[in-house]
All heavy atoms as an XYZ file, in Angstrom:
769
protein
N     -48.194    -44.224     14.310
C     -47.014    -44.022     13.503
C     -45.768    -43.916     14.476
O     -45.779    -43.212     15.478
C     -47.139    -42.792     12.785
C     -47.895    -42.828     11.536
S     -48.258    -41.321     10.778
C     -46.944    -40.967      9.804
N     -44.786    -44.443     14.012
C     -43.520    -44.374     14.823
C     -42.748    -43.061     14.500
O     -43.061    -42.327     13.489
C     -42.584    -45.524     14.672
O     -42.057    -45.568     13.371
N     -41.828    -42.878     15.344
C     -40.914    -41.559     14.986
C     -40.200    -41.618     13.764
O     -40.099    -40.739     13.042
C     -39.955    -41.333     16.165
C     -40.705    -40.845     17.509
O     -41.687    -40.310     17.259
O     -39.973    -40.891     18.437
N     -39.816    -42.875     13.429
C     -38.999    -43.028     12.133
C     -39.985    -42.770     10.936
O     -39.462    -42.258      9.934
C     -38.467    -44.404     12.047
C     -37.288    -44.745     12.986
O     -36.738    -43.681     13.456
O     -37.117    -45.868     13.349
N     -41.258    -43.094     10.984
C     -42.058    -42.909      9.862
C     -42.276    -41.387      9.758
O     -42.628    -40.936      8.627
C     -43.452    -43.564     10.092
C     -43.313    -45.157      9.991
C     -44.504    -45.863     10.421
O     -45.616    -45.085     10.695
O     -44.600    -47.109     10.597
N     -42.223    -40.587     10.803
C     -42.414    -39.040     10.704
C     -41.083    -38.351     10.273
O     -40.998    -37.174     10.046
C     -42.752    -38.608     12.115
C     -44.065    -39.053     12.491
C     -44.406    -38.403     13.874
C     -45.744    -38.887     14.411
N     -46.038    -38.348     15.741
N     -39.991    -39.256     10.276
C     -38.778    -38.624      9.798
C     -37.897    -37.984     10.992
O     -37.004    -37.344     10.743
N     -38.378    -38.314     12.190
C     -37.492    -37.733     13.288
C     -37.039    -39.062     14.073
O     -37.823    -39.941     14.542
C     -38.529    -36.961     14.288
C     -38.977    -35.716     13.507
C     -37.747    -36.392     15.530
C     -40.145    -34.983     14.303
N     -35.778    -39.128     14.399
C     -35.198    -40.194     15.124
C     -35.130    -39.814     16.582
O     -35.298    -38.635     17.022
C     -33.909    -40.470     14.687
O     -33.025    -39.415     14.895
N     -35.066    -40.950     17.482
C     -34.904    -40.706     18.898
C     -33.576    -40.022     19.254
O     -33.667    -39.117     20.076
C     -34.887    -42.102     19.620
N     -32.557    -40.091     18.469
C     -31.349    -39.383     18.631
C     -31.607    -37.814     18.441
O     -31.013    -37.072     19.161
N     -32.380    -37.442     17.457
C     -32.687    -36.105     17.204
C     -33.382    -35.471     18.294
O     -33.178    -34.322     18.720
C     -33.400    -35.896     15.762
O     -32.659    -36.488     14.732
C     -33.706    -34.527     15.570
N     -34.314    -36.197     18.798
C     -35.247    -35.826     19.898
C     -34.256    -35.497     21.140
O     -34.403    -34.585     21.849
C     -36.269    -36.775     20.175
C     -37.003    -36.383     21.409
C     -37.195    -36.803     19.117
N     -33.374    -36.513     21.437
C     -32.514    -36.417     22.604
C     -31.594    -35.251     22.438
O     -31.469    -34.431     23.399
C     -31.703    -37.770     22.765
C     -30.853    -37.735     23.872
S     -31.770    -37.412     25.402
C     -31.998    -39.116     25.984
N     -31.046    -35.074     21.255
C     -30.058    -33.872     21.156
C     -30.761    -32.471     21.154
O     -30.371    -31.621     21.774
C     -29.415    -34.015     19.589
C     -28.629    -32.717     19.262
C     -28.379    -35.195     19.621
N     -32.121    -32.486     20.591
C     -32.839    -31.293     20.729
C     -33.265    -30.985     22.133
O     -33.086    -29.775     22.678
C     -34.086    -31.483     20.065
O     -33.970    -31.544     18.672
N     -33.488    -32.031     22.957
C     -33.829    -31.879     24.438
C     -32.471    -31.453     25.249
O     -32.692    -30.397     25.894
C     -34.264    -33.319     25.115
C     -34.577    -33.171     26.518
C     -35.562    -32.565     27.021
C     -33.497    -33.777     27.403
C     -35.729    -32.513     28.469
C     -33.746    -33.609     28.780
C     -34.863    -32.988     29.251
N     -31.463    -31.871     24.938
C     -30.217    -31.590     25.706
C     -29.766    -30.120     25.286
O     -29.402    -29.252     26.080
C     -28.978    -32.488     25.259
C     -29.050    -33.970     25.849
C     -28.052    -34.815     25.376
C     -29.202    -33.867     27.383
N     -30.007    -29.804     24.006
C     -29.630    -28.424     23.488
C     -30.633    -27.375     24.199
O     -30.152    -26.291     24.645
C     -29.731    -28.275     22.024
N     -31.860    -27.764     24.335
C     -32.792    -26.889     24.938
C     -32.497    -26.759     26.531
O     -32.591    -25.580     27.048
N     -32.071    -27.804     27.076
C     -31.770    -27.810     28.468
C     -30.435    -26.780     28.677
O     -30.446    -26.033     29.590
C     -31.416    -29.195     28.898
N     -29.606    -26.910     27.827
C     -28.278    -26.162     27.919
C     -28.640    -24.654     27.755
O     -28.142    -23.704     28.428
C     -27.309    -26.577     26.849
N     -29.517    -24.367     26.758
C     -29.878    -23.048     26.572
C     -30.634    -22.357     27.564
O     -30.424    -21.418     28.028
C     -30.755    -23.034     25.246
C     -31.270    -21.679     24.728
C     -30.012    -20.716     24.432
C     -32.142    -21.727     23.673
N     -31.587    -23.206     28.281
C     -32.339    -22.830     29.380
C     -31.394    -22.542     30.526
O     -31.528    -21.553     31.322
N     -30.319    -23.330     30.854
C     -29.388    -23.247     31.916
C     -28.696    -21.827     31.730
O     -28.426    -21.054     32.685
C     -28.517    -24.345     32.073
N     -28.186    -21.635     30.517
C     -27.572    -20.417     30.237
C     -28.294    -19.098     30.431
O     -27.938    -18.177     30.950
N     -29.689    -19.161     30.001
C     -30.489    -18.085     30.243
C     -30.783    -17.926     31.760
O     -30.794    -16.723     32.154
C     -31.801    -18.183     29.454
C     -31.783    -18.101     27.912
C     -33.011    -18.507     27.278
C     -31.344    -16.718     27.610
N     -30.875    -18.952     32.494
C     -31.104    -18.830     33.947
C     -29.904    -18.075     34.434
O     -30.092    -17.325     35.413
C     -31.347    -20.267     34.438
N     -28.726    -18.396     34.107
C     -27.513    -17.702     34.694
C     -27.527    -16.235     34.305
O     -27.201    -15.420     35.192
C     -26.237    -18.384     34.231
C     -26.047    -19.712     34.699
C     -24.712    -20.337     34.120
C     -25.758    -19.710     36.241
N     -27.948    -15.902     33.074
C     -27.902    -14.564     32.651
C     -28.921    -13.726     33.352
O     -28.814    -12.535     33.618
C     -28.284    -14.450     31.038
C     -27.102    -14.786     30.141
C     -27.502    -14.954     28.730
C     -25.901    -13.914     30.425
N     -30.064    -14.367     33.689
C     -31.107    -13.537     34.366
C     -31.214    -13.756     35.835
O     -32.166    -13.203     36.499
C     -32.494    -13.927     33.692
C     -32.735    -13.360     32.277
C     -32.508    -14.113     31.245
C     -33.029    -12.020     32.214
C     -32.683    -13.584     30.012
C     -33.216    -11.407     30.966
C     -33.031    -12.200     29.770
O     -33.150    -11.739     28.638
N     -30.219    -14.541     36.359
C     -30.237    -14.608     37.874
C     -30.075    -13.192     38.536
O     -29.224    -12.414     38.014
C     -29.092    -15.525     38.243
N     -30.872    -13.003     39.524
C     -30.873    -11.600     40.103
C     -29.456    -11.348     40.848
O     -28.906    -12.297     41.505
C     -32.021    -11.649     41.054
C     -32.291    -12.971     41.333
C     -31.849    -13.799     40.115
N     -29.004    -10.149     40.777
C     -27.770     -9.733     41.533
C     -28.124     -8.506     42.231
O     -29.017     -7.789     41.846
C     -26.635     -9.358     40.571
C     -26.066    -10.595     39.786
C     -24.801    -10.176     38.964
C     -24.175    -11.419     38.417
N     -22.937    -10.862     37.431
N     -27.428     -8.258     43.371
C     -27.582     -7.056     44.035
C     -27.144     -5.822     43.343
O     -26.323     -6.051     42.384
C     -26.958     -7.119     45.382
O     -25.512     -7.057     45.250
N     -27.595     -4.660     43.667
C     -27.186     -3.388     42.884
C     -25.662     -3.344     42.864
O     -24.997     -2.851     41.923
N     -25.137     -3.585     44.226
C     -23.727     -3.426     44.303
C     -22.873     -4.435     43.393
O     -21.920     -4.058     42.745
C     -23.225     -3.612     45.751
C     -21.825     -3.479     46.086
C     -21.486     -3.682     47.535
C     -20.063     -3.469     47.683
N     -19.657     -3.826     49.094
N     -23.436     -5.731     43.354
C     -22.652     -6.628     42.493
C     -22.796     -6.386     41.044
O     -21.916     -6.383     40.312
C     -23.364     -8.093     42.757
C     -22.976     -8.664     44.099
C     -23.829    -10.006     44.224
O     -24.974    -10.172     43.757
O     -23.234    -10.831     44.830
N     -23.978     -5.771     40.622
C     -24.159     -5.385     39.277
C     -23.320     -4.161     38.888
O     -22.744     -4.164     37.862
C     -25.699     -4.949     39.017
C     -26.042     -4.730     37.623
S     -25.644     -6.105     36.387
C     -26.935     -7.104     36.791
N     -23.238     -3.315     39.810
C     -22.347     -2.114     39.623
C     -20.749     -2.575     39.471
O     -20.059     -1.991     38.531
C     -22.448     -1.091     40.579
C     -23.740     -0.293     40.577
C     -23.859      0.921     41.477
N     -23.811      0.558     42.877
C     -24.795      0.286     43.659
N     -26.041      0.230     43.116
N     -24.668     -0.093     44.950
N     -20.460     -3.460     40.285
C     -19.163     -3.821     40.234
C     -18.817     -4.596     38.966
O     -17.890     -4.488     38.298
C     -18.712     -4.897     41.382
C     -18.667     -4.152     42.761
C     -18.510     -5.103     43.967
O     -18.634     -6.328     43.686
O     -18.382     -4.640     45.067
N     -19.689     -5.445     38.564
C     -19.698     -6.167     37.213
C     -19.574     -5.250     36.148
O     -18.633     -5.364     35.182
C     -20.923     -7.074     37.043
O     -21.008     -7.935     38.111
C     -20.684     -7.805     35.679
N     -20.395     -4.201     36.119
C     -20.387     -3.154     35.008
C     -19.075     -2.356     34.937
O     -18.495     -2.075     34.006
C     -21.637     -2.213     35.170
C     -22.922     -3.031     34.825
C     -21.415     -0.991     34.197
C     -24.157     -2.136     35.106
N     -18.668     -2.030     36.135
C     -17.329     -1.335     36.334
C     -16.191     -2.179     35.791
O     -15.304     -1.730     35.053
C     -17.133     -0.903     37.686
N     -16.264     -3.474     36.137
C     -15.094     -4.329     35.642
C     -15.236     -4.479     34.176
O     -14.190     -4.373     33.516
C     -15.293     -5.824     36.284
C     -14.820     -5.706     37.902
O     -14.281     -4.783     38.233
O     -15.320     -6.714     38.418
N     -16.364     -4.791     33.642
C     -16.489     -4.747     32.087
C     -15.987     -3.451     31.538
O     -15.358     -3.498     30.356
C     -17.932     -5.108     31.708
C     -18.385     -6.501     32.028
C     -19.880     -6.671     31.951
C     -17.665     -7.620     31.377
N     -16.460     -2.342     32.080
C     -16.047     -1.012     31.374
C     -14.460     -0.881     31.510
O     -14.002     -0.496     30.563
C     -16.777     -0.006     32.250
O     -18.208     -0.182     32.175
C     -16.422      1.498     31.527
N     -13.864     -1.208     32.579
C     -12.449     -1.170     32.736
C     -11.717     -1.947     31.725
O     -10.794     -1.560     31.080
C     -12.029     -1.526     34.232
C     -10.607     -1.242     34.480
C     -10.221     -1.563     35.862
O     -10.995     -1.345     36.888
O      -9.070     -2.127     36.111
N     -12.151     -3.186     31.493
C     -11.609     -4.074     30.594
C     -11.761     -3.579     29.230
O     -10.835     -3.650     28.333
C     -12.288     -5.492     30.674
C     -12.052     -6.238     31.909
O     -10.868     -5.923     32.691
O     -12.610     -7.213     32.094
N     -12.881     -2.941     28.857
C     -13.196     -2.444     27.484
C     -12.228     -1.172     27.246
O     -11.747     -1.053     26.208
C     -14.638     -2.033     27.451
N     -12.201     -0.241     28.260
C     -11.289      0.859     28.053
C      -9.808      0.368     27.973
O      -9.132      0.903     27.136
C     -11.436      1.779     29.349
C     -10.340      2.819     29.438
C     -12.754      2.358     29.407
N      -9.366     -0.564     28.728
C      -8.047     -1.176     28.492
C      -7.831     -1.674     27.233
O      -6.723     -1.399     26.464
C      -7.721     -2.319     29.597
C      -7.490     -1.634     30.997
O      -7.353     -0.485     31.160
O      -7.673     -2.413     31.997
N      -8.803     -2.478     26.623
C      -8.569     -3.064     25.305
C      -8.552     -1.906     24.219
O      -7.855     -1.935     23.181
C      -9.764     -3.908     24.964
C      -9.519     -5.257     25.772
C     -10.565     -6.233     25.333
C     -10.334     -7.529     26.164
N     -10.321     -8.760     25.455
N      -9.408     -0.889     24.385
C      -9.401      0.217     23.471
C      -8.172      1.029     23.413
O      -7.611      1.291     22.413
C     -10.630      1.172     23.767
C     -11.963      0.533     23.460
C     -10.459      2.481     23.090
C     -13.158      1.223     24.081
N      -7.605      1.260     24.570
C      -6.277      1.873     24.681
C      -5.203      1.034     24.093
O      -4.382      1.565     23.369
C      -5.918      2.086     26.131
C      -6.749      3.191     26.882
C      -6.199      3.390     28.294
C      -7.033      4.496     28.928
N      -6.684      4.647     30.340
N      -5.257     -0.286     24.242
C      -4.341     -1.274     23.728
C      -4.453     -1.158     22.153
O      -3.507     -1.049     21.379
C      -4.466     -2.617     24.081
C      -3.443     -3.649     23.697
C      -3.722     -5.062     24.110
O      -4.305     -5.163     25.267
O      -3.588     -6.050     23.403
N      -5.612     -1.233     21.517
C      -5.963     -1.177     20.125
C      -5.402      0.152     19.530
O      -4.794      0.161     18.523
C      -7.355     -1.404     19.780
C      -7.657     -2.865     20.095
C      -9.017     -3.135     20.556
C      -6.854     -3.956     19.974
C      -9.418     -4.349     20.761
C      -7.379     -5.237     20.252
C      -8.648     -5.471     20.661
O      -8.998     -6.726     20.837
N      -5.630      1.218     20.335
C      -5.232      2.505     19.734
C      -3.777      2.618     19.723
O      -3.245      3.335     18.739
C      -5.843      3.684     20.773
N      -3.066      2.135     20.819
C      -1.573      2.153     20.703
C      -0.981      1.385     19.560
O      -0.164      1.826     18.875
C      -1.105      1.632     22.130
C       0.577      1.802     22.104
C       0.898      1.562     23.546
C       2.545      1.470     23.714
N       3.339      1.802     22.519
N      -1.681      0.182     19.358
C      -1.222     -0.704     18.302
C      -1.368     -0.028     16.952
O      -0.476      0.069     16.126
C      -1.806     -1.981     18.267
C      -1.552     -2.876     19.378
O      -0.429     -2.641     20.005
O      -2.235     -3.849     19.611
N      -2.501      0.734     16.877
C      -2.817      1.524     15.584
C      -1.860      2.526     15.371
O      -1.236      2.751     14.311
C      -4.248      1.961     15.597
N      -1.492      3.292     16.465
C      -0.472      4.418     16.330
C       0.787      3.844     15.948
O       1.528      4.498     15.004
C      -0.389      5.127     17.788
C      -1.470      6.210     17.986
C      -1.335      6.755     19.341
O      -0.615      6.237     20.324
N      -1.624      8.040     19.479
N       1.255      2.816     16.517
C       2.558      2.222     16.125
C       2.575      1.891     14.730
O       3.586      1.945     13.967
C       2.787      0.885     16.969
C       3.224      1.371     18.464
O       3.361      2.507     18.782
O       3.048      0.563     19.343
N       1.530      1.228     14.235
C       1.344      0.730     12.735
C       1.384      2.015     11.869
O       1.999      1.971     10.745
C       0.091     -0.078     12.547
C       0.309     -1.459     13.193
C      -0.885     -2.280     13.019
C      -0.824     -3.613     13.633
N      -1.887     -4.535     13.535
N       0.784      3.002     12.134
C       0.573      4.250     11.458
C       1.915      5.010     11.281
O       2.526      5.329     10.335
C      -0.439      5.329     12.013
C      -1.841      4.675     11.755
C      -0.274      6.625     11.329
C      -2.867      5.495     12.480
N       2.708      4.979     12.580
C       4.107      5.621     12.538
C       5.043      4.819     11.668
O       5.736      5.338     10.932
C       4.634      5.661     13.990
C       3.990      6.646     14.883
C       4.594      6.729     16.381
C       3.874      7.744     17.188
N       4.340      7.726     18.584
N       4.831      3.428     11.789
C       5.763      2.545     10.958
C       5.511      2.787      9.471
O       6.388      2.882      8.685
C       5.571      1.195     11.364
O       5.867      0.902     12.809
C       6.553      0.267     10.421
N       4.169      2.846      9.106
C       3.767      3.087      7.736
C       4.412      4.498      7.304
O       4.826      4.544      6.045
C       2.418      3.013      7.598
N       4.269      5.459      8.119
C       4.779      6.805      7.604
C       6.344      6.814      7.474
O       6.689      7.316      6.507
C       4.358      7.965      8.769
C       2.872      8.156      8.503
C       5.178      9.105      8.517
C       2.276      9.044      9.772
N       6.956      6.172      8.405
C       8.446      6.090      8.294
C       8.777      5.309      7.093
O       9.785      5.668      6.273
C       9.007      5.390      9.457
C       8.946      6.407     10.821
C       9.311      5.607     12.051
O       9.799      4.456     12.113
O       9.159      6.201     13.105
N       8.080      4.267      6.788
C       8.466      3.362      5.575
C       8.054      4.242      4.227
O       8.884      4.230      3.392
C       7.681      2.046      5.528
C       8.044      1.129      6.598
O       9.215      1.223      7.182
O       7.353      0.121      6.815
N       7.020      5.049      4.356
C       6.769      5.894      3.237
C       7.816      6.892      2.913
O       8.039      7.210      1.815
N       8.240      7.497      4.056
C       9.239      8.543      3.932
C      10.398      7.930      3.266
O      11.130      8.586      2.414
C       9.659      9.134      5.253
C       8.542     10.079      5.610
C       8.927     10.675      7.109
C       7.986     11.575      7.731
N       8.300     12.139      9.043
N      10.941      6.756      3.673
C      12.111      6.032      3.198
C      11.850      5.804      1.784
O      12.828      5.939      0.909
C      12.391      4.830      3.911
C      12.933      5.068      5.349
C      13.013      3.847      6.181
O      12.955      2.680      5.678
O      13.361      3.910      7.296
N      10.698      5.355      1.381
C      10.311      4.982     -0.026
C      10.531      6.260     -0.826
O      11.043      6.125     -1.949
C       9.045      4.308     -0.077
O       8.973      3.069      0.643
C       8.651      3.967     -1.532
N       9.853      7.274     -0.333
C       9.860      8.569     -1.147
C      11.378      9.068     -1.339
O      11.719      9.479     -2.484
C       9.092      9.566     -0.444
C       7.588      9.296     -0.501
C       9.369     11.100     -1.052
C       6.692     10.239      0.279
N      12.157      9.041     -0.385
C      13.518      9.455     -0.560
C      14.292      8.543     -1.500
O      14.965      8.954     -2.448
C      14.308      9.394      0.853
C      15.835      9.465      0.741
C      13.800     10.471      1.815
N      14.029      7.245     -1.405
C      14.621      6.280     -2.312
C      14.163      6.564     -3.818
O      15.046      6.555     -4.671
C      14.223      4.881     -1.951
C      14.824      3.723     -2.799
C      14.329      2.333     -2.360
O      14.425      2.148     -1.037
O      13.965      1.592     -3.249
N      12.885      6.689     -3.974
C      12.323      6.958     -5.384
C      12.782      8.294     -5.953
O      13.149      8.333     -6.982
C      10.769      6.899     -5.336
C      10.286      5.535     -4.922
C      10.729      4.447     -5.757
C      10.076      3.170     -5.338
N      10.526      1.975     -6.128
N      12.981      9.356     -4.979
C      13.430     10.591     -5.478
C      14.881     10.413     -5.849
O      15.327     11.096     -6.906
C      13.291     11.482     -4.218
C      13.749     12.943     -4.553
C      13.503     13.875     -3.347
C      14.018     15.207     -3.617
N      13.808     16.164     -2.483
N      15.737      9.673     -5.209
C      16.956      9.413     -5.603
C      17.145      8.782     -6.926
O      17.953      9.160     -7.841
C      17.907      8.606     -4.503
O      19.119      8.355     -4.953
N      16.346      7.724     -7.140
C      16.380      6.922     -8.326
C      15.833      7.982     -9.564
O      16.552      7.881    -10.548
C      15.330      5.741     -8.248
C      16.041      4.815     -7.434
C      15.109      5.228     -9.614
C      15.052      3.577     -6.993
N      14.891      8.576     -9.211
C      14.298      9.635    -10.285
C      15.427     10.635    -10.640
O      15.539     10.973    -11.881
C      13.110     10.241     -9.822
C      12.392     11.247    -10.848
C      12.016     10.423    -12.153
C      11.136     11.842    -10.264
N      16.140     11.246     -9.732
C      17.258     12.188     -9.947
C      18.307     11.561    -10.801
O      18.839     12.313    -11.680
C      17.842     12.750     -8.581
N      18.553     10.375    -10.418
C      19.678      9.656    -11.132
C      19.263      9.357    -12.690
O      19.959      9.585    -13.555
C      20.048      8.274    -10.541
O      20.504      8.445     -9.309
N      17.977      9.083    -12.827
C      17.465      8.927    -14.182
C      17.436     10.195    -15.010
O      17.723     10.128    -16.204
C      16.061      8.329    -14.104
N      16.982     11.209    -14.303
C      17.077     12.554    -14.993
C      18.406     12.950    -15.328
O      18.637     13.503    -16.637
C      16.328     13.692    -14.014
C      14.839     13.292    -14.068
C      16.523     15.069    -14.670
C      14.111     14.202    -12.979
N      19.426     12.734    -14.437
C      20.798     13.145    -14.838
C      21.251     12.242    -15.917
O      21.990     12.825    -16.926
C      21.620     12.911    -13.525
C      23.106     13.359    -13.652
C      23.255     14.859    -14.137
O      22.368     15.668    -13.655
O      24.216     15.165    -14.946
N      20.987     11.010    -15.936
C      21.482     10.223    -17.008
C      20.800     10.592    -18.321
O      21.482     10.549    -19.390
C      21.008      8.648    -16.766
N      19.555     10.948    -18.318
C      18.962     11.568    -19.511
C      19.552     12.802    -20.008
O      19.766     12.854    -21.237
N      19.981     13.645    -19.068
C      20.592     14.861    -19.533
C      21.869     14.560    -20.175
O      22.359     15.150    -21.227
C      20.808     15.761    -18.336
C      19.473     16.473    -17.935
C      19.794     17.351    -16.778
N      18.528     17.992    -16.362
C      18.334     18.479    -15.003
N      19.296     18.291    -14.117
N      17.172     19.039    -14.718
N      22.584     13.731    -19.546
C      23.966     13.369    -20.163
C      23.836     12.671    -21.583
O      24.604     13.013    -22.395
C      24.718     12.344    -19.169
C      25.217     12.973    -17.899
C      25.786     11.980    -16.989
O      26.255     10.805    -17.412
O      26.003     12.327    -15.729
N      22.858     11.842    -21.612
C      22.572     11.123    -22.923
C      22.190     12.199    -23.986
O      22.585     12.272    -25.162
C      21.592     10.208    -22.793
N      21.402     13.199    -23.566
C      20.996     14.264    -24.536
C      22.154     15.126    -24.960
O      22.321     15.464    -26.088
C      19.901     15.046    -23.911
C      19.229     16.151    -24.749
S      17.836     16.914    -24.096
C      18.640     17.915    -22.852
N      23.013     15.470    -23.917
C      24.223     16.202    -24.117
C      25.231     15.647    -25.099
O      25.712     16.114    -26.098
C      24.759     16.552    -22.855
C      26.072     17.526    -23.003
N      26.010     18.832    -23.354
C      27.348     17.219    -22.807
C      27.153     19.317    -23.408
N      28.070     18.377    -23.127
N      25.348     14.328    -24.867
C      26.327     13.451    -25.708
C      25.801     13.415    -27.301
O      26.417     13.398    -28.132
C      26.429     12.058    -25.192
C      27.399     11.998    -24.012
C      27.505     10.633    -23.504
C      28.397     10.581    -22.187
N      28.580      9.292    -21.673
N      24.408     13.211    -27.282
C      23.771     13.164    -28.650
C      23.859     14.421    -29.412
O      24.079     14.459    -30.406
C      22.317     12.764    -28.504
C      21.566     12.429    -29.787
C      22.183     11.327    -30.545
O      22.870     10.362    -29.878
O      22.148     11.389    -31.813
N      23.747     15.540    -28.630
C      23.821     16.862    -29.269
C      25.353     17.064    -29.722
O      25.637     17.572    -30.889
C      23.665     18.066    -28.291
C      22.082     18.317    -28.072
C      21.918     19.493    -27.137
C      20.379     19.700    -26.956
N      20.197     20.863    -25.983
N      26.342     16.679    -28.874
C      27.666     16.715    -29.302
C      28.017     15.879    -30.512
O      28.662     16.379    -31.398
C      28.571     16.335    -28.170
C      28.707     17.273    -27.083
C      29.666     16.921    -25.886
O      30.139     15.755    -25.953
O      29.846     17.676    -24.986
N      27.465     14.731    -30.595
C      27.658     13.840    -31.696
C      26.929     14.431    -33.008
O      27.531     14.368    -34.074
C      27.180     12.420    -31.455
C      27.405     11.400    -32.399
C      26.874     10.019    -32.015
N      25.460      9.906    -32.085
C      24.669      9.699    -33.164
N      25.431      9.498    -34.403
N      23.346      9.684    -33.210
N      25.897     15.003    -32.816
C      25.166     15.579    -33.972
C      25.798     16.846    -34.431
O      25.946     16.988    -35.692
C      23.637     15.845    -33.615
O      23.145     14.776    -32.825
C      22.876     16.160    -34.816
N      26.350     17.466    -33.506
C      27.061     18.825    -33.996
C      28.327     18.528    -34.586
O      28.811     19.240    -35.496
C      27.252     19.618    -32.766
N      29.006     17.493    -34.245
C      30.337     17.102    -34.817
C      30.147     16.500    -36.226
O      31.106     16.509    -37.056
C      30.995     15.920    -33.902
N      28.939     16.040    -36.496
C      28.769     15.387    -37.934
C      28.700     16.382    -38.882
O      28.296     17.344    -39.110
C      27.498     14.432    -37.820
O      27.501     13.527    -36.813
């Protein structure tokens, strides 16, 4: 039986072979032995990078929170002013209606 009769083409076999070779090369690099000093330096570098990124993300989060709080305060002041104006307009309308009803 040929490969075509089994449903596997030569191209598929070649791609699979190349993918396996690339995966094997990657694993070989990951498991290549390093000296203790090199490994500690690598870990220290990775740790330093991680700490720097965490600090950066924390600062960005703080800035966004401060901005949100300031925007919220401004919104509250604005809504409070609108509500006070609406209440005052309602009082004036009620007072005028009382005067109109009393005059009748």
